[in-house]
N, C-alpha and C positions, 0 to 999 in steps of 0.2 A: 497855914490851915488849908485843908482841902477846898477846892474851888466850887464844888457842887453845892447848890443851894437846896434847901428842903423842898422848895417849890419845883425846882427842876427834877429832883428825885421823884416826887409824887407825880409829876407830869409823865415821867418815863413809865412809872407803874401803870398809870391809866392808859397809856398808849399800848402797853403790853396786854392789858385786859382786853382792849379792842381787838388785838391780834389773836390771842389764844384762849381767852375766857378766864374769869377770875378764879375758877376752881383749880386752875393749873399753876397758880402763883403762890410762892411762899418765900419769905426772906430768910436767907442764910448769910449772916453778916461777915463771917471770917474775922471778926473783931478780936484782936490779940493785944490786950493791954499789958504793958510792962514786960513784954517778952524781949529777950536780947536779939540783936541783929543776926546772930548766928543761926537762929531758928528760921528767919526768913530766907537766908541763904541756903539752908538745907532744903527748904520747900521749893526753891527755884533751881536746884542743882542739876536738873535735866534727867532725873531718874526715869520719868515717864515720857518726857518730850524728846529725849535723846540729845538735848542741847540746853544750855542755861537759858532760863526764861526770867527776865528781870521784872516782869509784870509792869507796874506803874513806875518802877525805878529804872535806873540806867547802870551801866558798868561802873560809872564814876560815883554814883550814889545808890548804894545797895540797901540802904536802911528801909524800915517800914515807911510806907507812904503816910502822909499826914491825913488825919481824919478831919472831916468838916466839923465845925464848932457844934453843930446840932446832933452829932453822933460820935462823941469821943469815948463813951463807955457804954456798957450794956444797958444801964438804967436809962440811957437816952432814947431807948426804943419808943418811949412815950412821945417823943418829938415826931417820930414817923407816924404814929397813930394820929396825933393831933394835926399833922400836916395833911394826911389823907382826908380827914374829916373836914378840915378847912377848905380843901380843894373840891368839896362837894360830895365825897363818898360817905355813905351811911356807916355807922359804927359797926354793924354786923359784917359788912364787907371788909372793913379795915381789920377786924379781928380775924377774918379768914386769912388774909395776907400775912398777918403777924403771928399766926400759929395754928388756927383751926384747920387750915388746909393741910398742914403737916400732920396733924393728928389723924385726919381722915385718910391720908396717904398711908400712914403707918398701920392703921387698922385694916386697911384693904390689902396690904402687901407683906405683913409680918405676923 
């Protein structure tokens, strides 16, 4: 399992809020359930970086990184919401981070 705890993840988000403001934060998970390892290798092939980028993996282990138990599938997004609220964030601000900020960005730019 991935080693990041929900508490650590929510703490990171709160630190980012202090740096740039809540209106600039939106989660993009890049969660890819049941995709073959060939897809991750295509993503890391160096087309944009001009060299292979293994991300969280290594040349010896090129598979998808393990997800933390609290975020193994898309429906687990509720765990992030609950973690943010448990950390002291109000529900409205948690909703901003989990989608409302993206909607506002899209309205203003497309």
